[in-house]
C-alpha positions as CSV (number, residue, x, y, z in Angstrom):
1,X,109.5,123.6,117.3
2,X,109.5,126.5,119.8
3,X,111.3,126.3,123.1
4,X,109.5,127.5,126.3
5,X,111.8,130.5,126.5
6,X,111.0,131.5,122.9
7,X,107.2,131.0,123.6
8,X,107.4,133.2,126.7
9,X,109.4,135.9,124.9
10,X,106.9,136.0,121.9
11,X,103.6,135.6,123.7
12,X,104.3,136.6,127.3
13,X,102.7,133.3,128.4
14,X,104.2,132.2,131.8
15,X,106.2,135.4,132.2
16,X,106.4,136.8,135.7
17,X,107.2,140.4,136.8
18,X,108.2,141.6,140.2
19,X,107.1,145.2,141.1
20,X,104.2,147.4,141.5
21,X,102.0,149.4,139.0
22,X,102.0,153.1,139.9
23,X,100.0,155.9,138.5
24,X,102.0,159.1,138.2
25,X,100.2,162.4,138.3
26,X,102.2,165.5,137.7
27,X,102.1,169.0,136.2
28,X,104.5,169.7,133.4
29,X,105.2,173.3,134.3
30,X,104.1,175.0,131.0
31,X,101.9,178.0,131.8
32,X,99.5,177.4,128.9
33,X,99.1,173.7,129.5
34,X,95.7,172.2,130.6
35,X,97.4,170.8,133.7
36,X,98.3,174.3,135.0
37,X,94.7,174.9,136.1
38,X,93.1,171.4,135.8
39,X,93.9,167.8,136.0
40,X,97.6,166.9,136.0
41,X,99.1,164.6,133.3
42,X,98.8,160.9,134.2
43,X,100.9,158.0,133.2
44,X,101.4,154.4,134.4
45,X,104.8,152.9,135.3
46,X,106.1,149.6,136.6
47,X,108.1,150.4,139.8
48,X,110.6,147.9,141.0
49,X,113.7,147.9,143.2
50,X,117.1,146.5,142.1
51,X,120.2,146.6,144.3
52,X,118.5,149.0,146.7
53,X,117.4,151.5,144.1
54,X,113.9,152.1,142.7
55,X,113.5,152.0,139.0
56,X,110.4,152.9,136.9
57,X,109.5,151.6,133.5
58,X,106.7,153.4,131.5
59,X,103.7,151.2,130.7
60,X,101.1,151.9,128.0
61,X,97.5,151.8,129.0
62,X,96.7,148.9,126.7
63,X,99.5,146.8,128.3
64,X,98.2,147.2,131.9
65,X,96.0,144.1,132.0
66,X,98.9,141.9,130.7
67,X,101.3,143.4,133.3
68,X,98.7,142.8,136.1
69,X,98.5,139.1,135.1
70,X,102.3,138.9,135.1
71,X,102.5,140.5,138.5
72,X,99.8,138.2,139.8
73,X,101.7,135.2,138.5
74,X,104.9,136.3,140.3
75,X,103.0,136.8,143.6
76,X,101.4,133.4,143.3
77,X,104.8,131.7,142.8
78,X,106.2,133.7,145.7
79,X,103.4,132.7,148.0
80,X,103.8,129.0,147.0
81,X,107.6,129.3,147.7
82,X,106.9,130.8,151.1
83,X,104.5,127.9,151.9
84,X,107.2,125.4,150.9
85,X,109.7,127.2,153.1
86,X,107.4,127.2,156.1
87,X,106.7,123.4,155.5
88,X,110.5,122.9,155.6
89,X,110.8,124.8,158.8
90,X,108.0,122.7,160.4
91,X,109.7,119.5,159.3
92,X,113.0,120.5,161.0
93,X,111.2,121.6,164.1
94,X,109.4,118.2,164.4
95,X,112.6,116.4,163.7
96,X,114.4,118.1,166.5
97,X,113.0,115.9,169.1
């Protein structure tokens, strides 16, 4: 029998990720490369902050839809937590009188 943690690790089901998907566009600097005259190289990264520093993790094109779902799951949980916190504040404001 699989535990929830094992299932999340293996399938990604229920996994949440905090951060932002960023498309990087840059020129490599090689004189003969196609990017010297045309379109720059593109890649996708997950950008997140940790202890005040920004970090980037490369993301393959085929993993973008999965990552978007995981980011969306995190934002939904964060919004629900914020609603609960505001309800708690409203409770204590009403109780004050």
